N, C-alpha and C positions, 0 to 999 in steps of 0.2 A: 200329360206325361211329364214326369220329373226327370231331368237330366242327372248325370252323375254329379255335376257341380251342384245342382239343386239339392240332391240328397246329402252332400257334404255340408251345405249351408244349414239345412234343417237339423242335422246332427250337431253342428256347432252350437246352435241356439239351445238345443236340449242340454248340451254339456255345460253351457254357461248361464243357465237360467238363474242359479243362485246369485251369480255376479250381477246380472241385470236387475234382479230384485233388490239387492243391496244398493245398487247405484240409483235406482229410482227412489228409494227411501232417502238417500242422501240429498237429492235435489228437492224432494218433498219437504224435508226438514229445513233446508235453506229458506224456502218460502220468500224469495226476493221478488220485488215488483218492478214494474216497467222502468227501463233505463238505469236501474240500480242493481242488476243481477251480477254483482262482482264475483261472489264466491262460486256461483253456478257456472259462469263463463270460464273462470279459472279452472274449475274442475274439468270441464270438457276439453279445454286446451291441453292441460297436463295429460289427460287420458289419450287424446289423439296423438300427441307427440310420442307417448309410450308405445303406441301401436304403429309408429313409423310414418305418420302423416307429416307433411310440411304444413305449418299453420301460420296464417297471417292473423295477427292479433289486432283488434280494433278496426276491422274492415270497414271501409266507406266512412271513416271518421266517427264510428260508434264504439265507445270504449268497451262495451259488453257484447260486441259482435265479433265473429271470427269467420275465416274461410280456410278450410283444410283440403289438401289434395294428397292423393296417393295414386301412383301409376305403376302398372305391371306391363312392361313392354313385351315380354314373352316371345321375343325373337321376331316381332313384326317390324316391317319397314315403313308401311303406310300409316295413314291416320287411323287411330283406334278410337272406339266410342268413349264418350264421357257421360257419366250418369250423375245426376244431382239428387242429393238427399239432404234433409235439414233437421235441426233440433230447435224447439222452442223451450223456454225454461222460466218464463216470467209468471209470477203469481198475482193475486188480486188483493189490494188493501181491504182490511176489514173482514177477512175470511180465515183467520188463524185457527186452525183446528188440528189437534193431535191425531195421529194414526191410532185411534182408540174407539171403543164401542160406546162412549158417552160424550156429551158435549164438554169439551175442555180445550183450552189453547195449548199450543206447544210449550214445553217447559221454559219458564223464565219470561214469557211474553203474555200480552193480553189479547183479547179477541179482536182488537182493532188492527193488529199486525197483519202482515201479508200471509196468504195461504193459497194453495193450489185448488182451483175449482174444476177445471176441465177434465183431467189435470194435465198441465203441461209437463209435469215431472215424468209421468208415464209416457207422454207423447215423445219427448226427446229421447228417452232411453229406449223406447221401441225402435225409433229410427236408428239410433246408434247400434243397437243389437243387429238390425238388418244390415247396416253398413259393414260391421266387423265380420259378420257371417259371409257377406259377399266377398270381402277381401280375402278371407281364409280360403274360400272356394276358388277364387281366381288364382291364388298362389298354388294351391294343390293341383289344379287341373290346367295350368298354363294358359289362362284366359287373358288376353290383352285388353287393356282399357284403363281409364282413369276414373276415380271416384272423387267427387267434389262434395264436401259436407260443410254446410254453412250453419253458423250459430245465429239465430234470429231473435234478438231481444224485443221486448215491448210489444208483443203481438196483441195484447189486450187493448192497446191504443193504436193498433195497426201501424206499428212503428217502423220496423227495419226493412221489410221487403220492398216497399216503394223506393227506399233509398238504395238498397242493394241493386235493384233492377235498373235504376237510373245510372248507376256506376258500372253496369256491365257484368255483374257477378253471375247472372244466369245466362249470359250469351255463350254460345258454343256448346251447349248441352244437347245430347241426343235424346234425353228424357229427364224429366223431373218427377220425383215421387213425393206426394204430399199425403201424409196420414194425420187423422185427427180422431180422438176418442168420441164416441157418441152413444146415446142411450134411448133413442126413441125412433119409432117408425116415422117416415120410411127410411131414414138414413142410419140404419143400424146393421152392421155387417154387410156393407154394400159399397158400391162405387157410384160417384156422380156421373150422370149421363149427359143430358142437355142443360139442365138448369143449374148453373154454377152460382157461386156467391156473387153479390153485387158490389157496387162501389161504396167507398167509405171516405168521408172527409172528417178531419178533426183539426181544431185550431184552439189557440189560447188567446183570449182577449185580455190584454194587460192595461189596466187603468192607472194612470200616473197623475198625481196632484203635486206637481213640482213648482207651481207658482200660485200658492193660495193667497198671496198678498194682492192679487189682481181681482179677487172675488168682490163684486159689488163696486169696483172702482169706476167712477164716471167723471169726476171733476178734477182728478189729479191729487186729491187729498189722500194722505196715508190712512190705511185701515188700522185701527188699534189692534194690538195682539194680546190684550189682557185676557184673563180667564173668563171674564163676563162679556167679552165682545163677540159680535157676530163673526162667524168664520165660514170659509168655504166648506161645502158638504164633504168633499173629498172622495177618495177612491172606494171606500166601503159602500158609500151611497150609490156611486156609479155602478158597482157590481150588483147591488140589490136591485136597482132599477133595470139593469140588463137582464137579470134573472127573471124578474116578474114580467117584464114586457115580452120577453121571448116565450115564456110560458103562455101568456095571454094571447099571443099572436100566432101560435103554432097552427091553428086552424086555417090561417091565411097564408101559410107558406107553401103548401102543396095540396093537391086534391086528396080526398080520402080514398086512395086506391094505390096499389103497388107495394104495399107492405113496407113502409118506411118508419124510421124512428129517430128521435133526437134525445141524447142524454147529456147531462152536464155534471161537472165536478168543480168545486171551488178549491183551488190550489193554494192561494195566498190571500190573506185578508188583514189589512191594517197593521197595528202594532201589538206587541205583547201585553201592554197595559193601556188602560183608558185614560185619556186626558182631553182637555179642551183644545185639541189639535186635530186638524183634518188628517185622515189616513192618507199616507203618501202613495201606497201601492196596494193593488188588489188584482187578482188574476182568476179567471174562470175558463175552464176548458169545455168545449162542446165536441160531441161525436155524433155524426149522422150516418145512418146505414140506409142506403137507398139502392134501388135497382140500376139507376143510370147516372152518368156523370152530369147530364143536364139537370137532373133533380138536385144533385148536390150543389151545383152552381146556383140554383134558384134559392135554396135554403141559405147558402152563404151570403147572397146579396141581402136577404132579409135580416140575417144576424148582423151584418155590417152596418145596416141602417140603424138597428137598435143600439148598437155599440156607440156609434157616433152621437146619437141623440142623448144617450145616458151620460156620456162624457161631457157633453156641452151643458147639460142641466146641472151637473155636479161640480163644475169648475175643474175638470180634468182634461187630459188628452188620452187617446187610446191607441194602442198598437195591436196589430193582429200578427200572430206568429203561428206558422203551420206546424202541426204535429204529424199529419198524414194526408196524403191525397192518393187514394188507391183506386185502381181501375176495376171494372167488373170482369168476371172470369170468362175464359174461352174454353169451350168443350173440345175434347179429342177422344172420339170413340175408339180409335185404335189403341190408345193408351188404356182406356177404361177396360177394354176387352182383355188386354194382357194382365192387368191386375185382378180382374174378376176371375180369370183362369187360376191365378195364383191363390186367391182367397178360397176358391173351391177346393183346391188341393189341400190347403191347410185346414179348412173347416172352421166353423164358428168356435169361439172360446167356450170352454166348459168350466163350471164351478163345482168343486167337490164338496164333500160333507164338512170339511174344516171351514171352508168359506161360508157355507150355509149356516153353520153354528154361530159364526161371528155375525152374520146378517141378522139372525134371530135376536142376538143380544142387542144389536142396534135398534131393532124394531121395538123391543121392550123399553129401551132407554128413551125412545122417541114417543112413548105412550101408546104404542100399537100392540096388538097381539102377535106373538111369534107364529110364523107360518111354516108349515112343513117344507114348502117350496117358496122361499122368500124372494127370489130374483124373478123379474118379469120374463115371460117366456121368450120375448123377442131378443133377449140378450144372447140366446143360444141358437138363433135362427139366421140363415142367410136369406137375403132379399136381392133378387137380380137387379141390375141397374135399370132395366126397362120397367120392372114392376115398381121400384122405388120412385122412378120418374113419374109414373102414372099416378101414384098416390100423392106425390108432392104437387102435381099440377091440379089436383082437385080444388085446392084453395087459392089458386092463382089465376088471374085473368089471362086470356090467350096472348095479349100484347106484352105481358111481362116476361122478359127473357131471363133475368137474374133474380135471386132471392136471398135475403139475409146478407151477412158480410163476413169476410175473413181475408186477410191480405195475401194468402197464397195466390190470389187471383193475379197479382202482378207477375208472378212467375209464368203464368199461362201465355203471356204475350212475348216470351223470349225463348221458350222451348216447349216441345210437346209435354203436357203435364197431366198427371192423373191425380184425382182426389178420392181417397177411399177412407172408409170408416170401419172401425171395429168397436164392438160394444164395450163400454165400461160398465161396471156393475151398477144396477139400479134395482130398487126394491118395489115389490107389488104394494099398491096403496089401497087400503080399505075404502069403500065408497064413502064419499063425503069428508074424507080426511086428506091431509097432505103432510109431507115430511119437512122439518126445518132444514135449512141449507147445510147445517153442519153434517148431516147424514151423508149426503153425496160427497162432501169434502173428505170425510173420514174414509169412506169406501175407496176413494182414490189414493189413499196413502197406506192402507193396511195391506201387507204383502199377499196374504191369502186371497184377498178380494180383487186386487188390481193385477196381480201377476198373470192370470189367464189372458187378459187383454194384451199385455206387453208381449208375451210369447207369440200369440196369434199375429199381432201386427208386425213384429220383427220378422217372422217367417214370411209374411206376405211381402214386406219390403224387399227381402233378400231374393225371393223367387222372381219378383218383378224386375229387379235390377239385373239378375242373371239372364233372364229372358231377353232383355234389351241388349245385353253384352254378347250373347251367344247367337241370337237369331237376327241376322241381317235383314231378312224380309219383314219381320215384325217392326224392327227399328225404322226401316224405310217407309212402311205404311204410316207410322206415327208422324214421321217428318213430312211426308207428302200431304197428310191431312192438315198439319199445321200450316204448311205453305198455301194450301187451298183456302182454308178458313181466313187467313190473313191477306189473301190475294198477293202472295209474293214473299211471305215470311217477314222477318224484321225489316221495317221500312215499306212494307206492302201497302196497297191502297186501302185495305180494310184493317190494317194494323193500328192499334192505339199506342202512341208513344208514351213513355213514362211521364207522369204528371208532376213528379217530384222536382221542384225548383227552389228548394229550401235546404238549409243545413240541418243536421240531426238536432232535434230539440232537447239536447241533453242537459242544458244549463238551468232548467226551471226547477221549481221546488216540488219535485216529484216525491211522494211519500217513500221513506226509506228507513233502514236501520241506522242507528247512530251509536257512537261510543263516547262516553263521558266518564267522569270520575265515578258515576253510579254503575258503570259497566256498559255492556252492549244491550240496547233496547230498541223498541220501535220508537219512531219520532213522537208519538203520543205516549207519555210515560205510563208505566204500569200503575193502575189505581192503588195497588197495595203498597207502593213506595211513597 
């Protein structure tokens, strides 16, 4: 049953669909990557201030994070509910794609620039739409409460939420609403039930060769520094040995069970020109996605050993800098039920003929035959949380409680949290073929194809938030379950405290856009210039 406030919220989103669509396109075109989302964060801050929110800029020491609040007292004297919603807006390096039906980077950039893959452009605007619809309904119907909206940078490296959690930004919430686009069964138009995302650790190993003169020194004699003399291997060699050793030894880090992975990215390597000098600095980032914290700690110990030995062999020293230490997620069935009710009221997204025509153009551009019904059927189907859970568990051992990773999980230890998914557009694939990555990226930026997801998700966010604000019984059930699962709430015997014991890793050489005399470009210059 939809309340009067819910009806108002749904109407608000229908009336503002064009605005939400344009906003999503703006963030999509920014395409800014982890820790460097300057324009995107500024856009959200300006918009939230225009809507009457009080905004803390640079929350928890992160320049591209924020925390916004708006309160409607509505004549109440006691404590009113506080509901949390959030936006993500970081893109991914090397995925620059225009909102077009063929493979092409956004104007003035090359394909190595940042681009939205999930897409977080639609994720953030969906949540913003739900937030503003909730606020409008609260004002119209005199509903007391506070809305807290956080800006979460660097999700692709699991960046902000462990830091926000450790600094208390999720404390005091009566409910947190987490939305993410999805496109495959079982997590397509559904809500997570028991199996939430797992832990994630990420770190940067920095190799520094700052005393190359000591290489080979044994009798106190000086080492010649001429171009033909022996020299210390240096930081590049340390990085290469770290890279190869960690690849070779992965089979010895953890058993082949539990669905875990390790990925790496080279951030900095040597100098801009080659000379007979040892590279003084090289940095490599690792990201591990694991079900449990214990597994993350075991992998970390193995990587630490590899780093120490690689440094010693190459005449360097090594530093380890944390990017992320994120906890596995905690379920809340009461919250899941509230959002599942909302999603059923809204219904699955629907794609009309205009979207299908665009999808067919993309199929032809990707070398496929155009289909009468190009989108996969599951995009327009709801899957109950219990059915999705059963499908998900088919491929998991009974002992595995968490699967895959996303740092919303840090929120689950501070407030009753729901994680729900709405289908982003995805195309049917002919047998034996696959689409290149630009196809999904383009579908996430073209208004006709991404707007149905945004509208559906925004409405689901709004109805969930209003249910928590208006229904004290539902709110209490979610809080009681949170207290029971943690055996006491925050600080309880089953509660996992924040793992973040590091400063925001904002000072590293993260890929970004730069401005020079040539203009604004990606840090890898355009090949045409």
